[in-house]
C-alpha positions as CSV (number, residue, x, y, z in Angstrom):
1,M,0.0,0.0,0.0
2,I,1.2,3.5,-0.8
3,V,0.0,6.6,1.1
4,E,0.6,10.3,0.5
5,D,1.5,11.4,4.1
6,Y,2.4,9.8,7.4
7,Q,3.1,10.9,11.0
8,V,5.3,8.9,13.3
9,N,3.2,7.5,16.1
10,A,3.3,4.9,18.9
11,Q,2.8,2.1,16.4
12,T,5.9,3.2,14.4
13,L,8.9,0.9,14.5
14,A,11.0,2.5,11.7
15,V,11.0,4.9,8.8
16,I,13.4,3.7,6.1
17,P,14.4,5.3,2.8
18,Y,13.0,3.5,-0.2
19,G,14.1,4.5,-3.7
20,D,14.6,8.1,-4.6
21,N,11.5,9.8,-3.1
22,M,9.7,7.2,-0.9
23,S,9.9,5.8,2.5
24,K,9.1,2.3,3.8
25,I,7.1,2.5,7.1
26,I,7.3,-0.4,9.4
27,E,4.6,-0.4,12.1
28,K,3.7,-3.0,14.8
29,N,1.1,-4.6,12.5
30,A,1.7,-3.1,9.1
31,I,4.3,-2.3,6.4
32,F,3.5,0.3,3.8
33,F,5.1,3.1,1.7
34,V,4.9,6.9,1.8
35,K,5.5,9.1,-1.2
36,K,8.0,11.2,0.8
37,K,11.7,10.9,1.7
38,A,12.4,9.7,5.2
39,L,13.7,13.1,6.3
40,K,10.5,14.8,5.0
41,V,8.4,12.2,7.0
42,M,10.3,13.2,10.1
43,E,10.0,16.9,9.4
44,N,6.3,16.6,8.9
45,S,5.9,14.4,12.0
46,C,7.6,17.0,14.2
47,K,5.4,19.8,12.6
48,F,2.3,17.7,13.2
49,F,3.1,17.6,16.9
50,G,3.9,21.4,17.1
51,S,7.6,21.8,16.4
52,S,10.2,21.3,13.7
53,L,13.0,18.9,13.2
54,I,15.5,21.7,13.7
55,G,13.7,22.7,16.9
56,R,13.6,19.1,18.2
57,S,17.3,18.7,17.4
58,Q,18.1,21.9,19.3
59,G,16.1,20.6,22.2
60,T,18.2,17.4,22.2
61,K,21.4,19.5,22.1
62,D,20.2,21.5,25.1
63,M,19.1,18.4,27.1
64,I,21.9,16.0,26.4
65,G,24.6,18.0,24.6
66,V,24.4,16.0,21.4
67,N,24.3,17.7,18.0
68,Y,25.4,15.0,15.5
69,K,23.0,12.2,14.6
70,S,20.8,13.4,17.5
71,P,17.9,11.4,18.7
72,I,14.7,13.5,18.8
73,I,11.5,13.7,20.8
74,V,8.8,13.7,18.1
75,E,6.0,13.8,20.6
76,E,6.6,14.2,24.4
77,T,3.4,12.9,26.0
78,C,3.7,9.3,24.9
79,P,6.8,9.9,24.5
80,I,7.9,9.1,21.0
81,I,11.7,9.2,20.7
82,V,13.5,8.3,17.5
83,F,17.1,8.1,16.5
84,P,18.8,8.3,13.1
85,T,21.1,5.5,11.7
86,D,23.1,8.0,9.8
87,S,23.4,11.8,9.3
88,P,19.7,12.9,8.9
89,R,20.8,14.6,5.6
90,S,22.0,11.3,4.2
91,S,19.7,9.6,1.7
92,N,20.5,6.3,3.6
93,C,19.3,7.6,7.0
94,S,16.6,5.5,8.6
95,W,14.8,6.5,11.8
96,I,14.2,4.0,14.6
97,C,11.7,4.3,17.4
98,L,13.4,3.7,20.8
99,K,10.4,2.4,22.8
100,N,9.6,-0.4,20.4
101,I,13.1,-2.0,20.5
102,D,13.4,-5.3,22.3
103,K,17.1,-6.0,21.6
104,Y,19.8,-5.6,19.0
105,T,22.7,-7.8,18.0
106,I,25.6,-8.1,15.6
107,N,24.4,-9.3,12.2
108,D,27.2,-11.2,10.5
109,N,25.8,-10.4,7.0
110,M,25.2,-6.7,7.5
111,G,26.0,-4.4,10.4
112,S,23.4,-5.0,13.1
113,R,20.0,-6.6,13.6
114,I,17.3,-4.8,15.6
115,T,14.5,-7.0,17.0
116,F,11.4,-5.1,17.9
117,K,9.0,-6.1,20.7
118,N,6.5,-7.5,18.1
119,G,9.3,-9.9,16.9
120,Y,10.0,-8.0,13.6
121,N,13.7,-8.1,12.7
122,L,15.3,-5.2,10.9
123,D,18.9,-5.4,9.5
124,V,20.6,-2.1,9.5
125,D,23.9,-1.1,7.9
126,L,25.3,0.2,11.2
127,S,28.0,-1.3,13.4
128,Y,26.9,-2.7,16.7
129,G,28.9,0.0,18.5
130,S,27.3,2.8,16.6
131,L,23.8,1.4,17.1
132,D,24.5,0.9,20.8
133,N,25.7,4.5,21.1
134,Q,22.5,5.7,19.3
135,V,20.3,3.7,21.7
136,L,22.2,5.0,24.7
137,R,21.8,8.6,23.5
138,A,18.0,8.1,22.9
139,S,17.7,6.4,26.3
140,R,19.4,9.3,28.0
141,L,17.1,11.7,26.3
142,Y,14.1,9.6,27.5
143,Q,15.5,9.6,31.0
144,I,15.9,13.4,31.2
145,L,12.5,14.0,29.6
146,T,10.9,11.6,32.2
147,E,12.6,13.3,35.1
148,R,11.6,16.7,34.0
149,K,8.0,15.6,33.6
150,M,8.0,14.2,37.1
151,V,9.4,17.3,38.6
152,K,6.9,19.4,36.8
153,N,4.0,17.2,38.0
154,I,5.3,17.4,41.6
155,N,5.4,21.2,41.4
156,L,1.8,21.5,40.1
């Protein structure tokens, strides 16, 4: 199935570049394609939830000091945190949703394998060390966001 537009949501596992101007969307119970580049899907998702990809990236920099291959908070109430597998400007950059990851391992054939909580396996062209670093950055972002939300709720 091919759709015109898509917003990353709690069902999203990954947004993967597909061809020149499309993205493959992997959700918990579906796989389909969007007529937009992966970066555009991410930009539109951030805008849908009231910000921009640049704004979300700046927020990450302010929160955890990372400004290269930064994980981002697409939506903060769920929260939905994704991280890139490459420079976001790269045509090979996929985006992975942190909270849907079950585990990740070295894949002898190609980089690493991510196993999602629903059992779906995704092979990524990313070394295990780089993937581990991206997951740790995204986890740190999640931790700080959670702590800030708790402090805010206590002060209300």
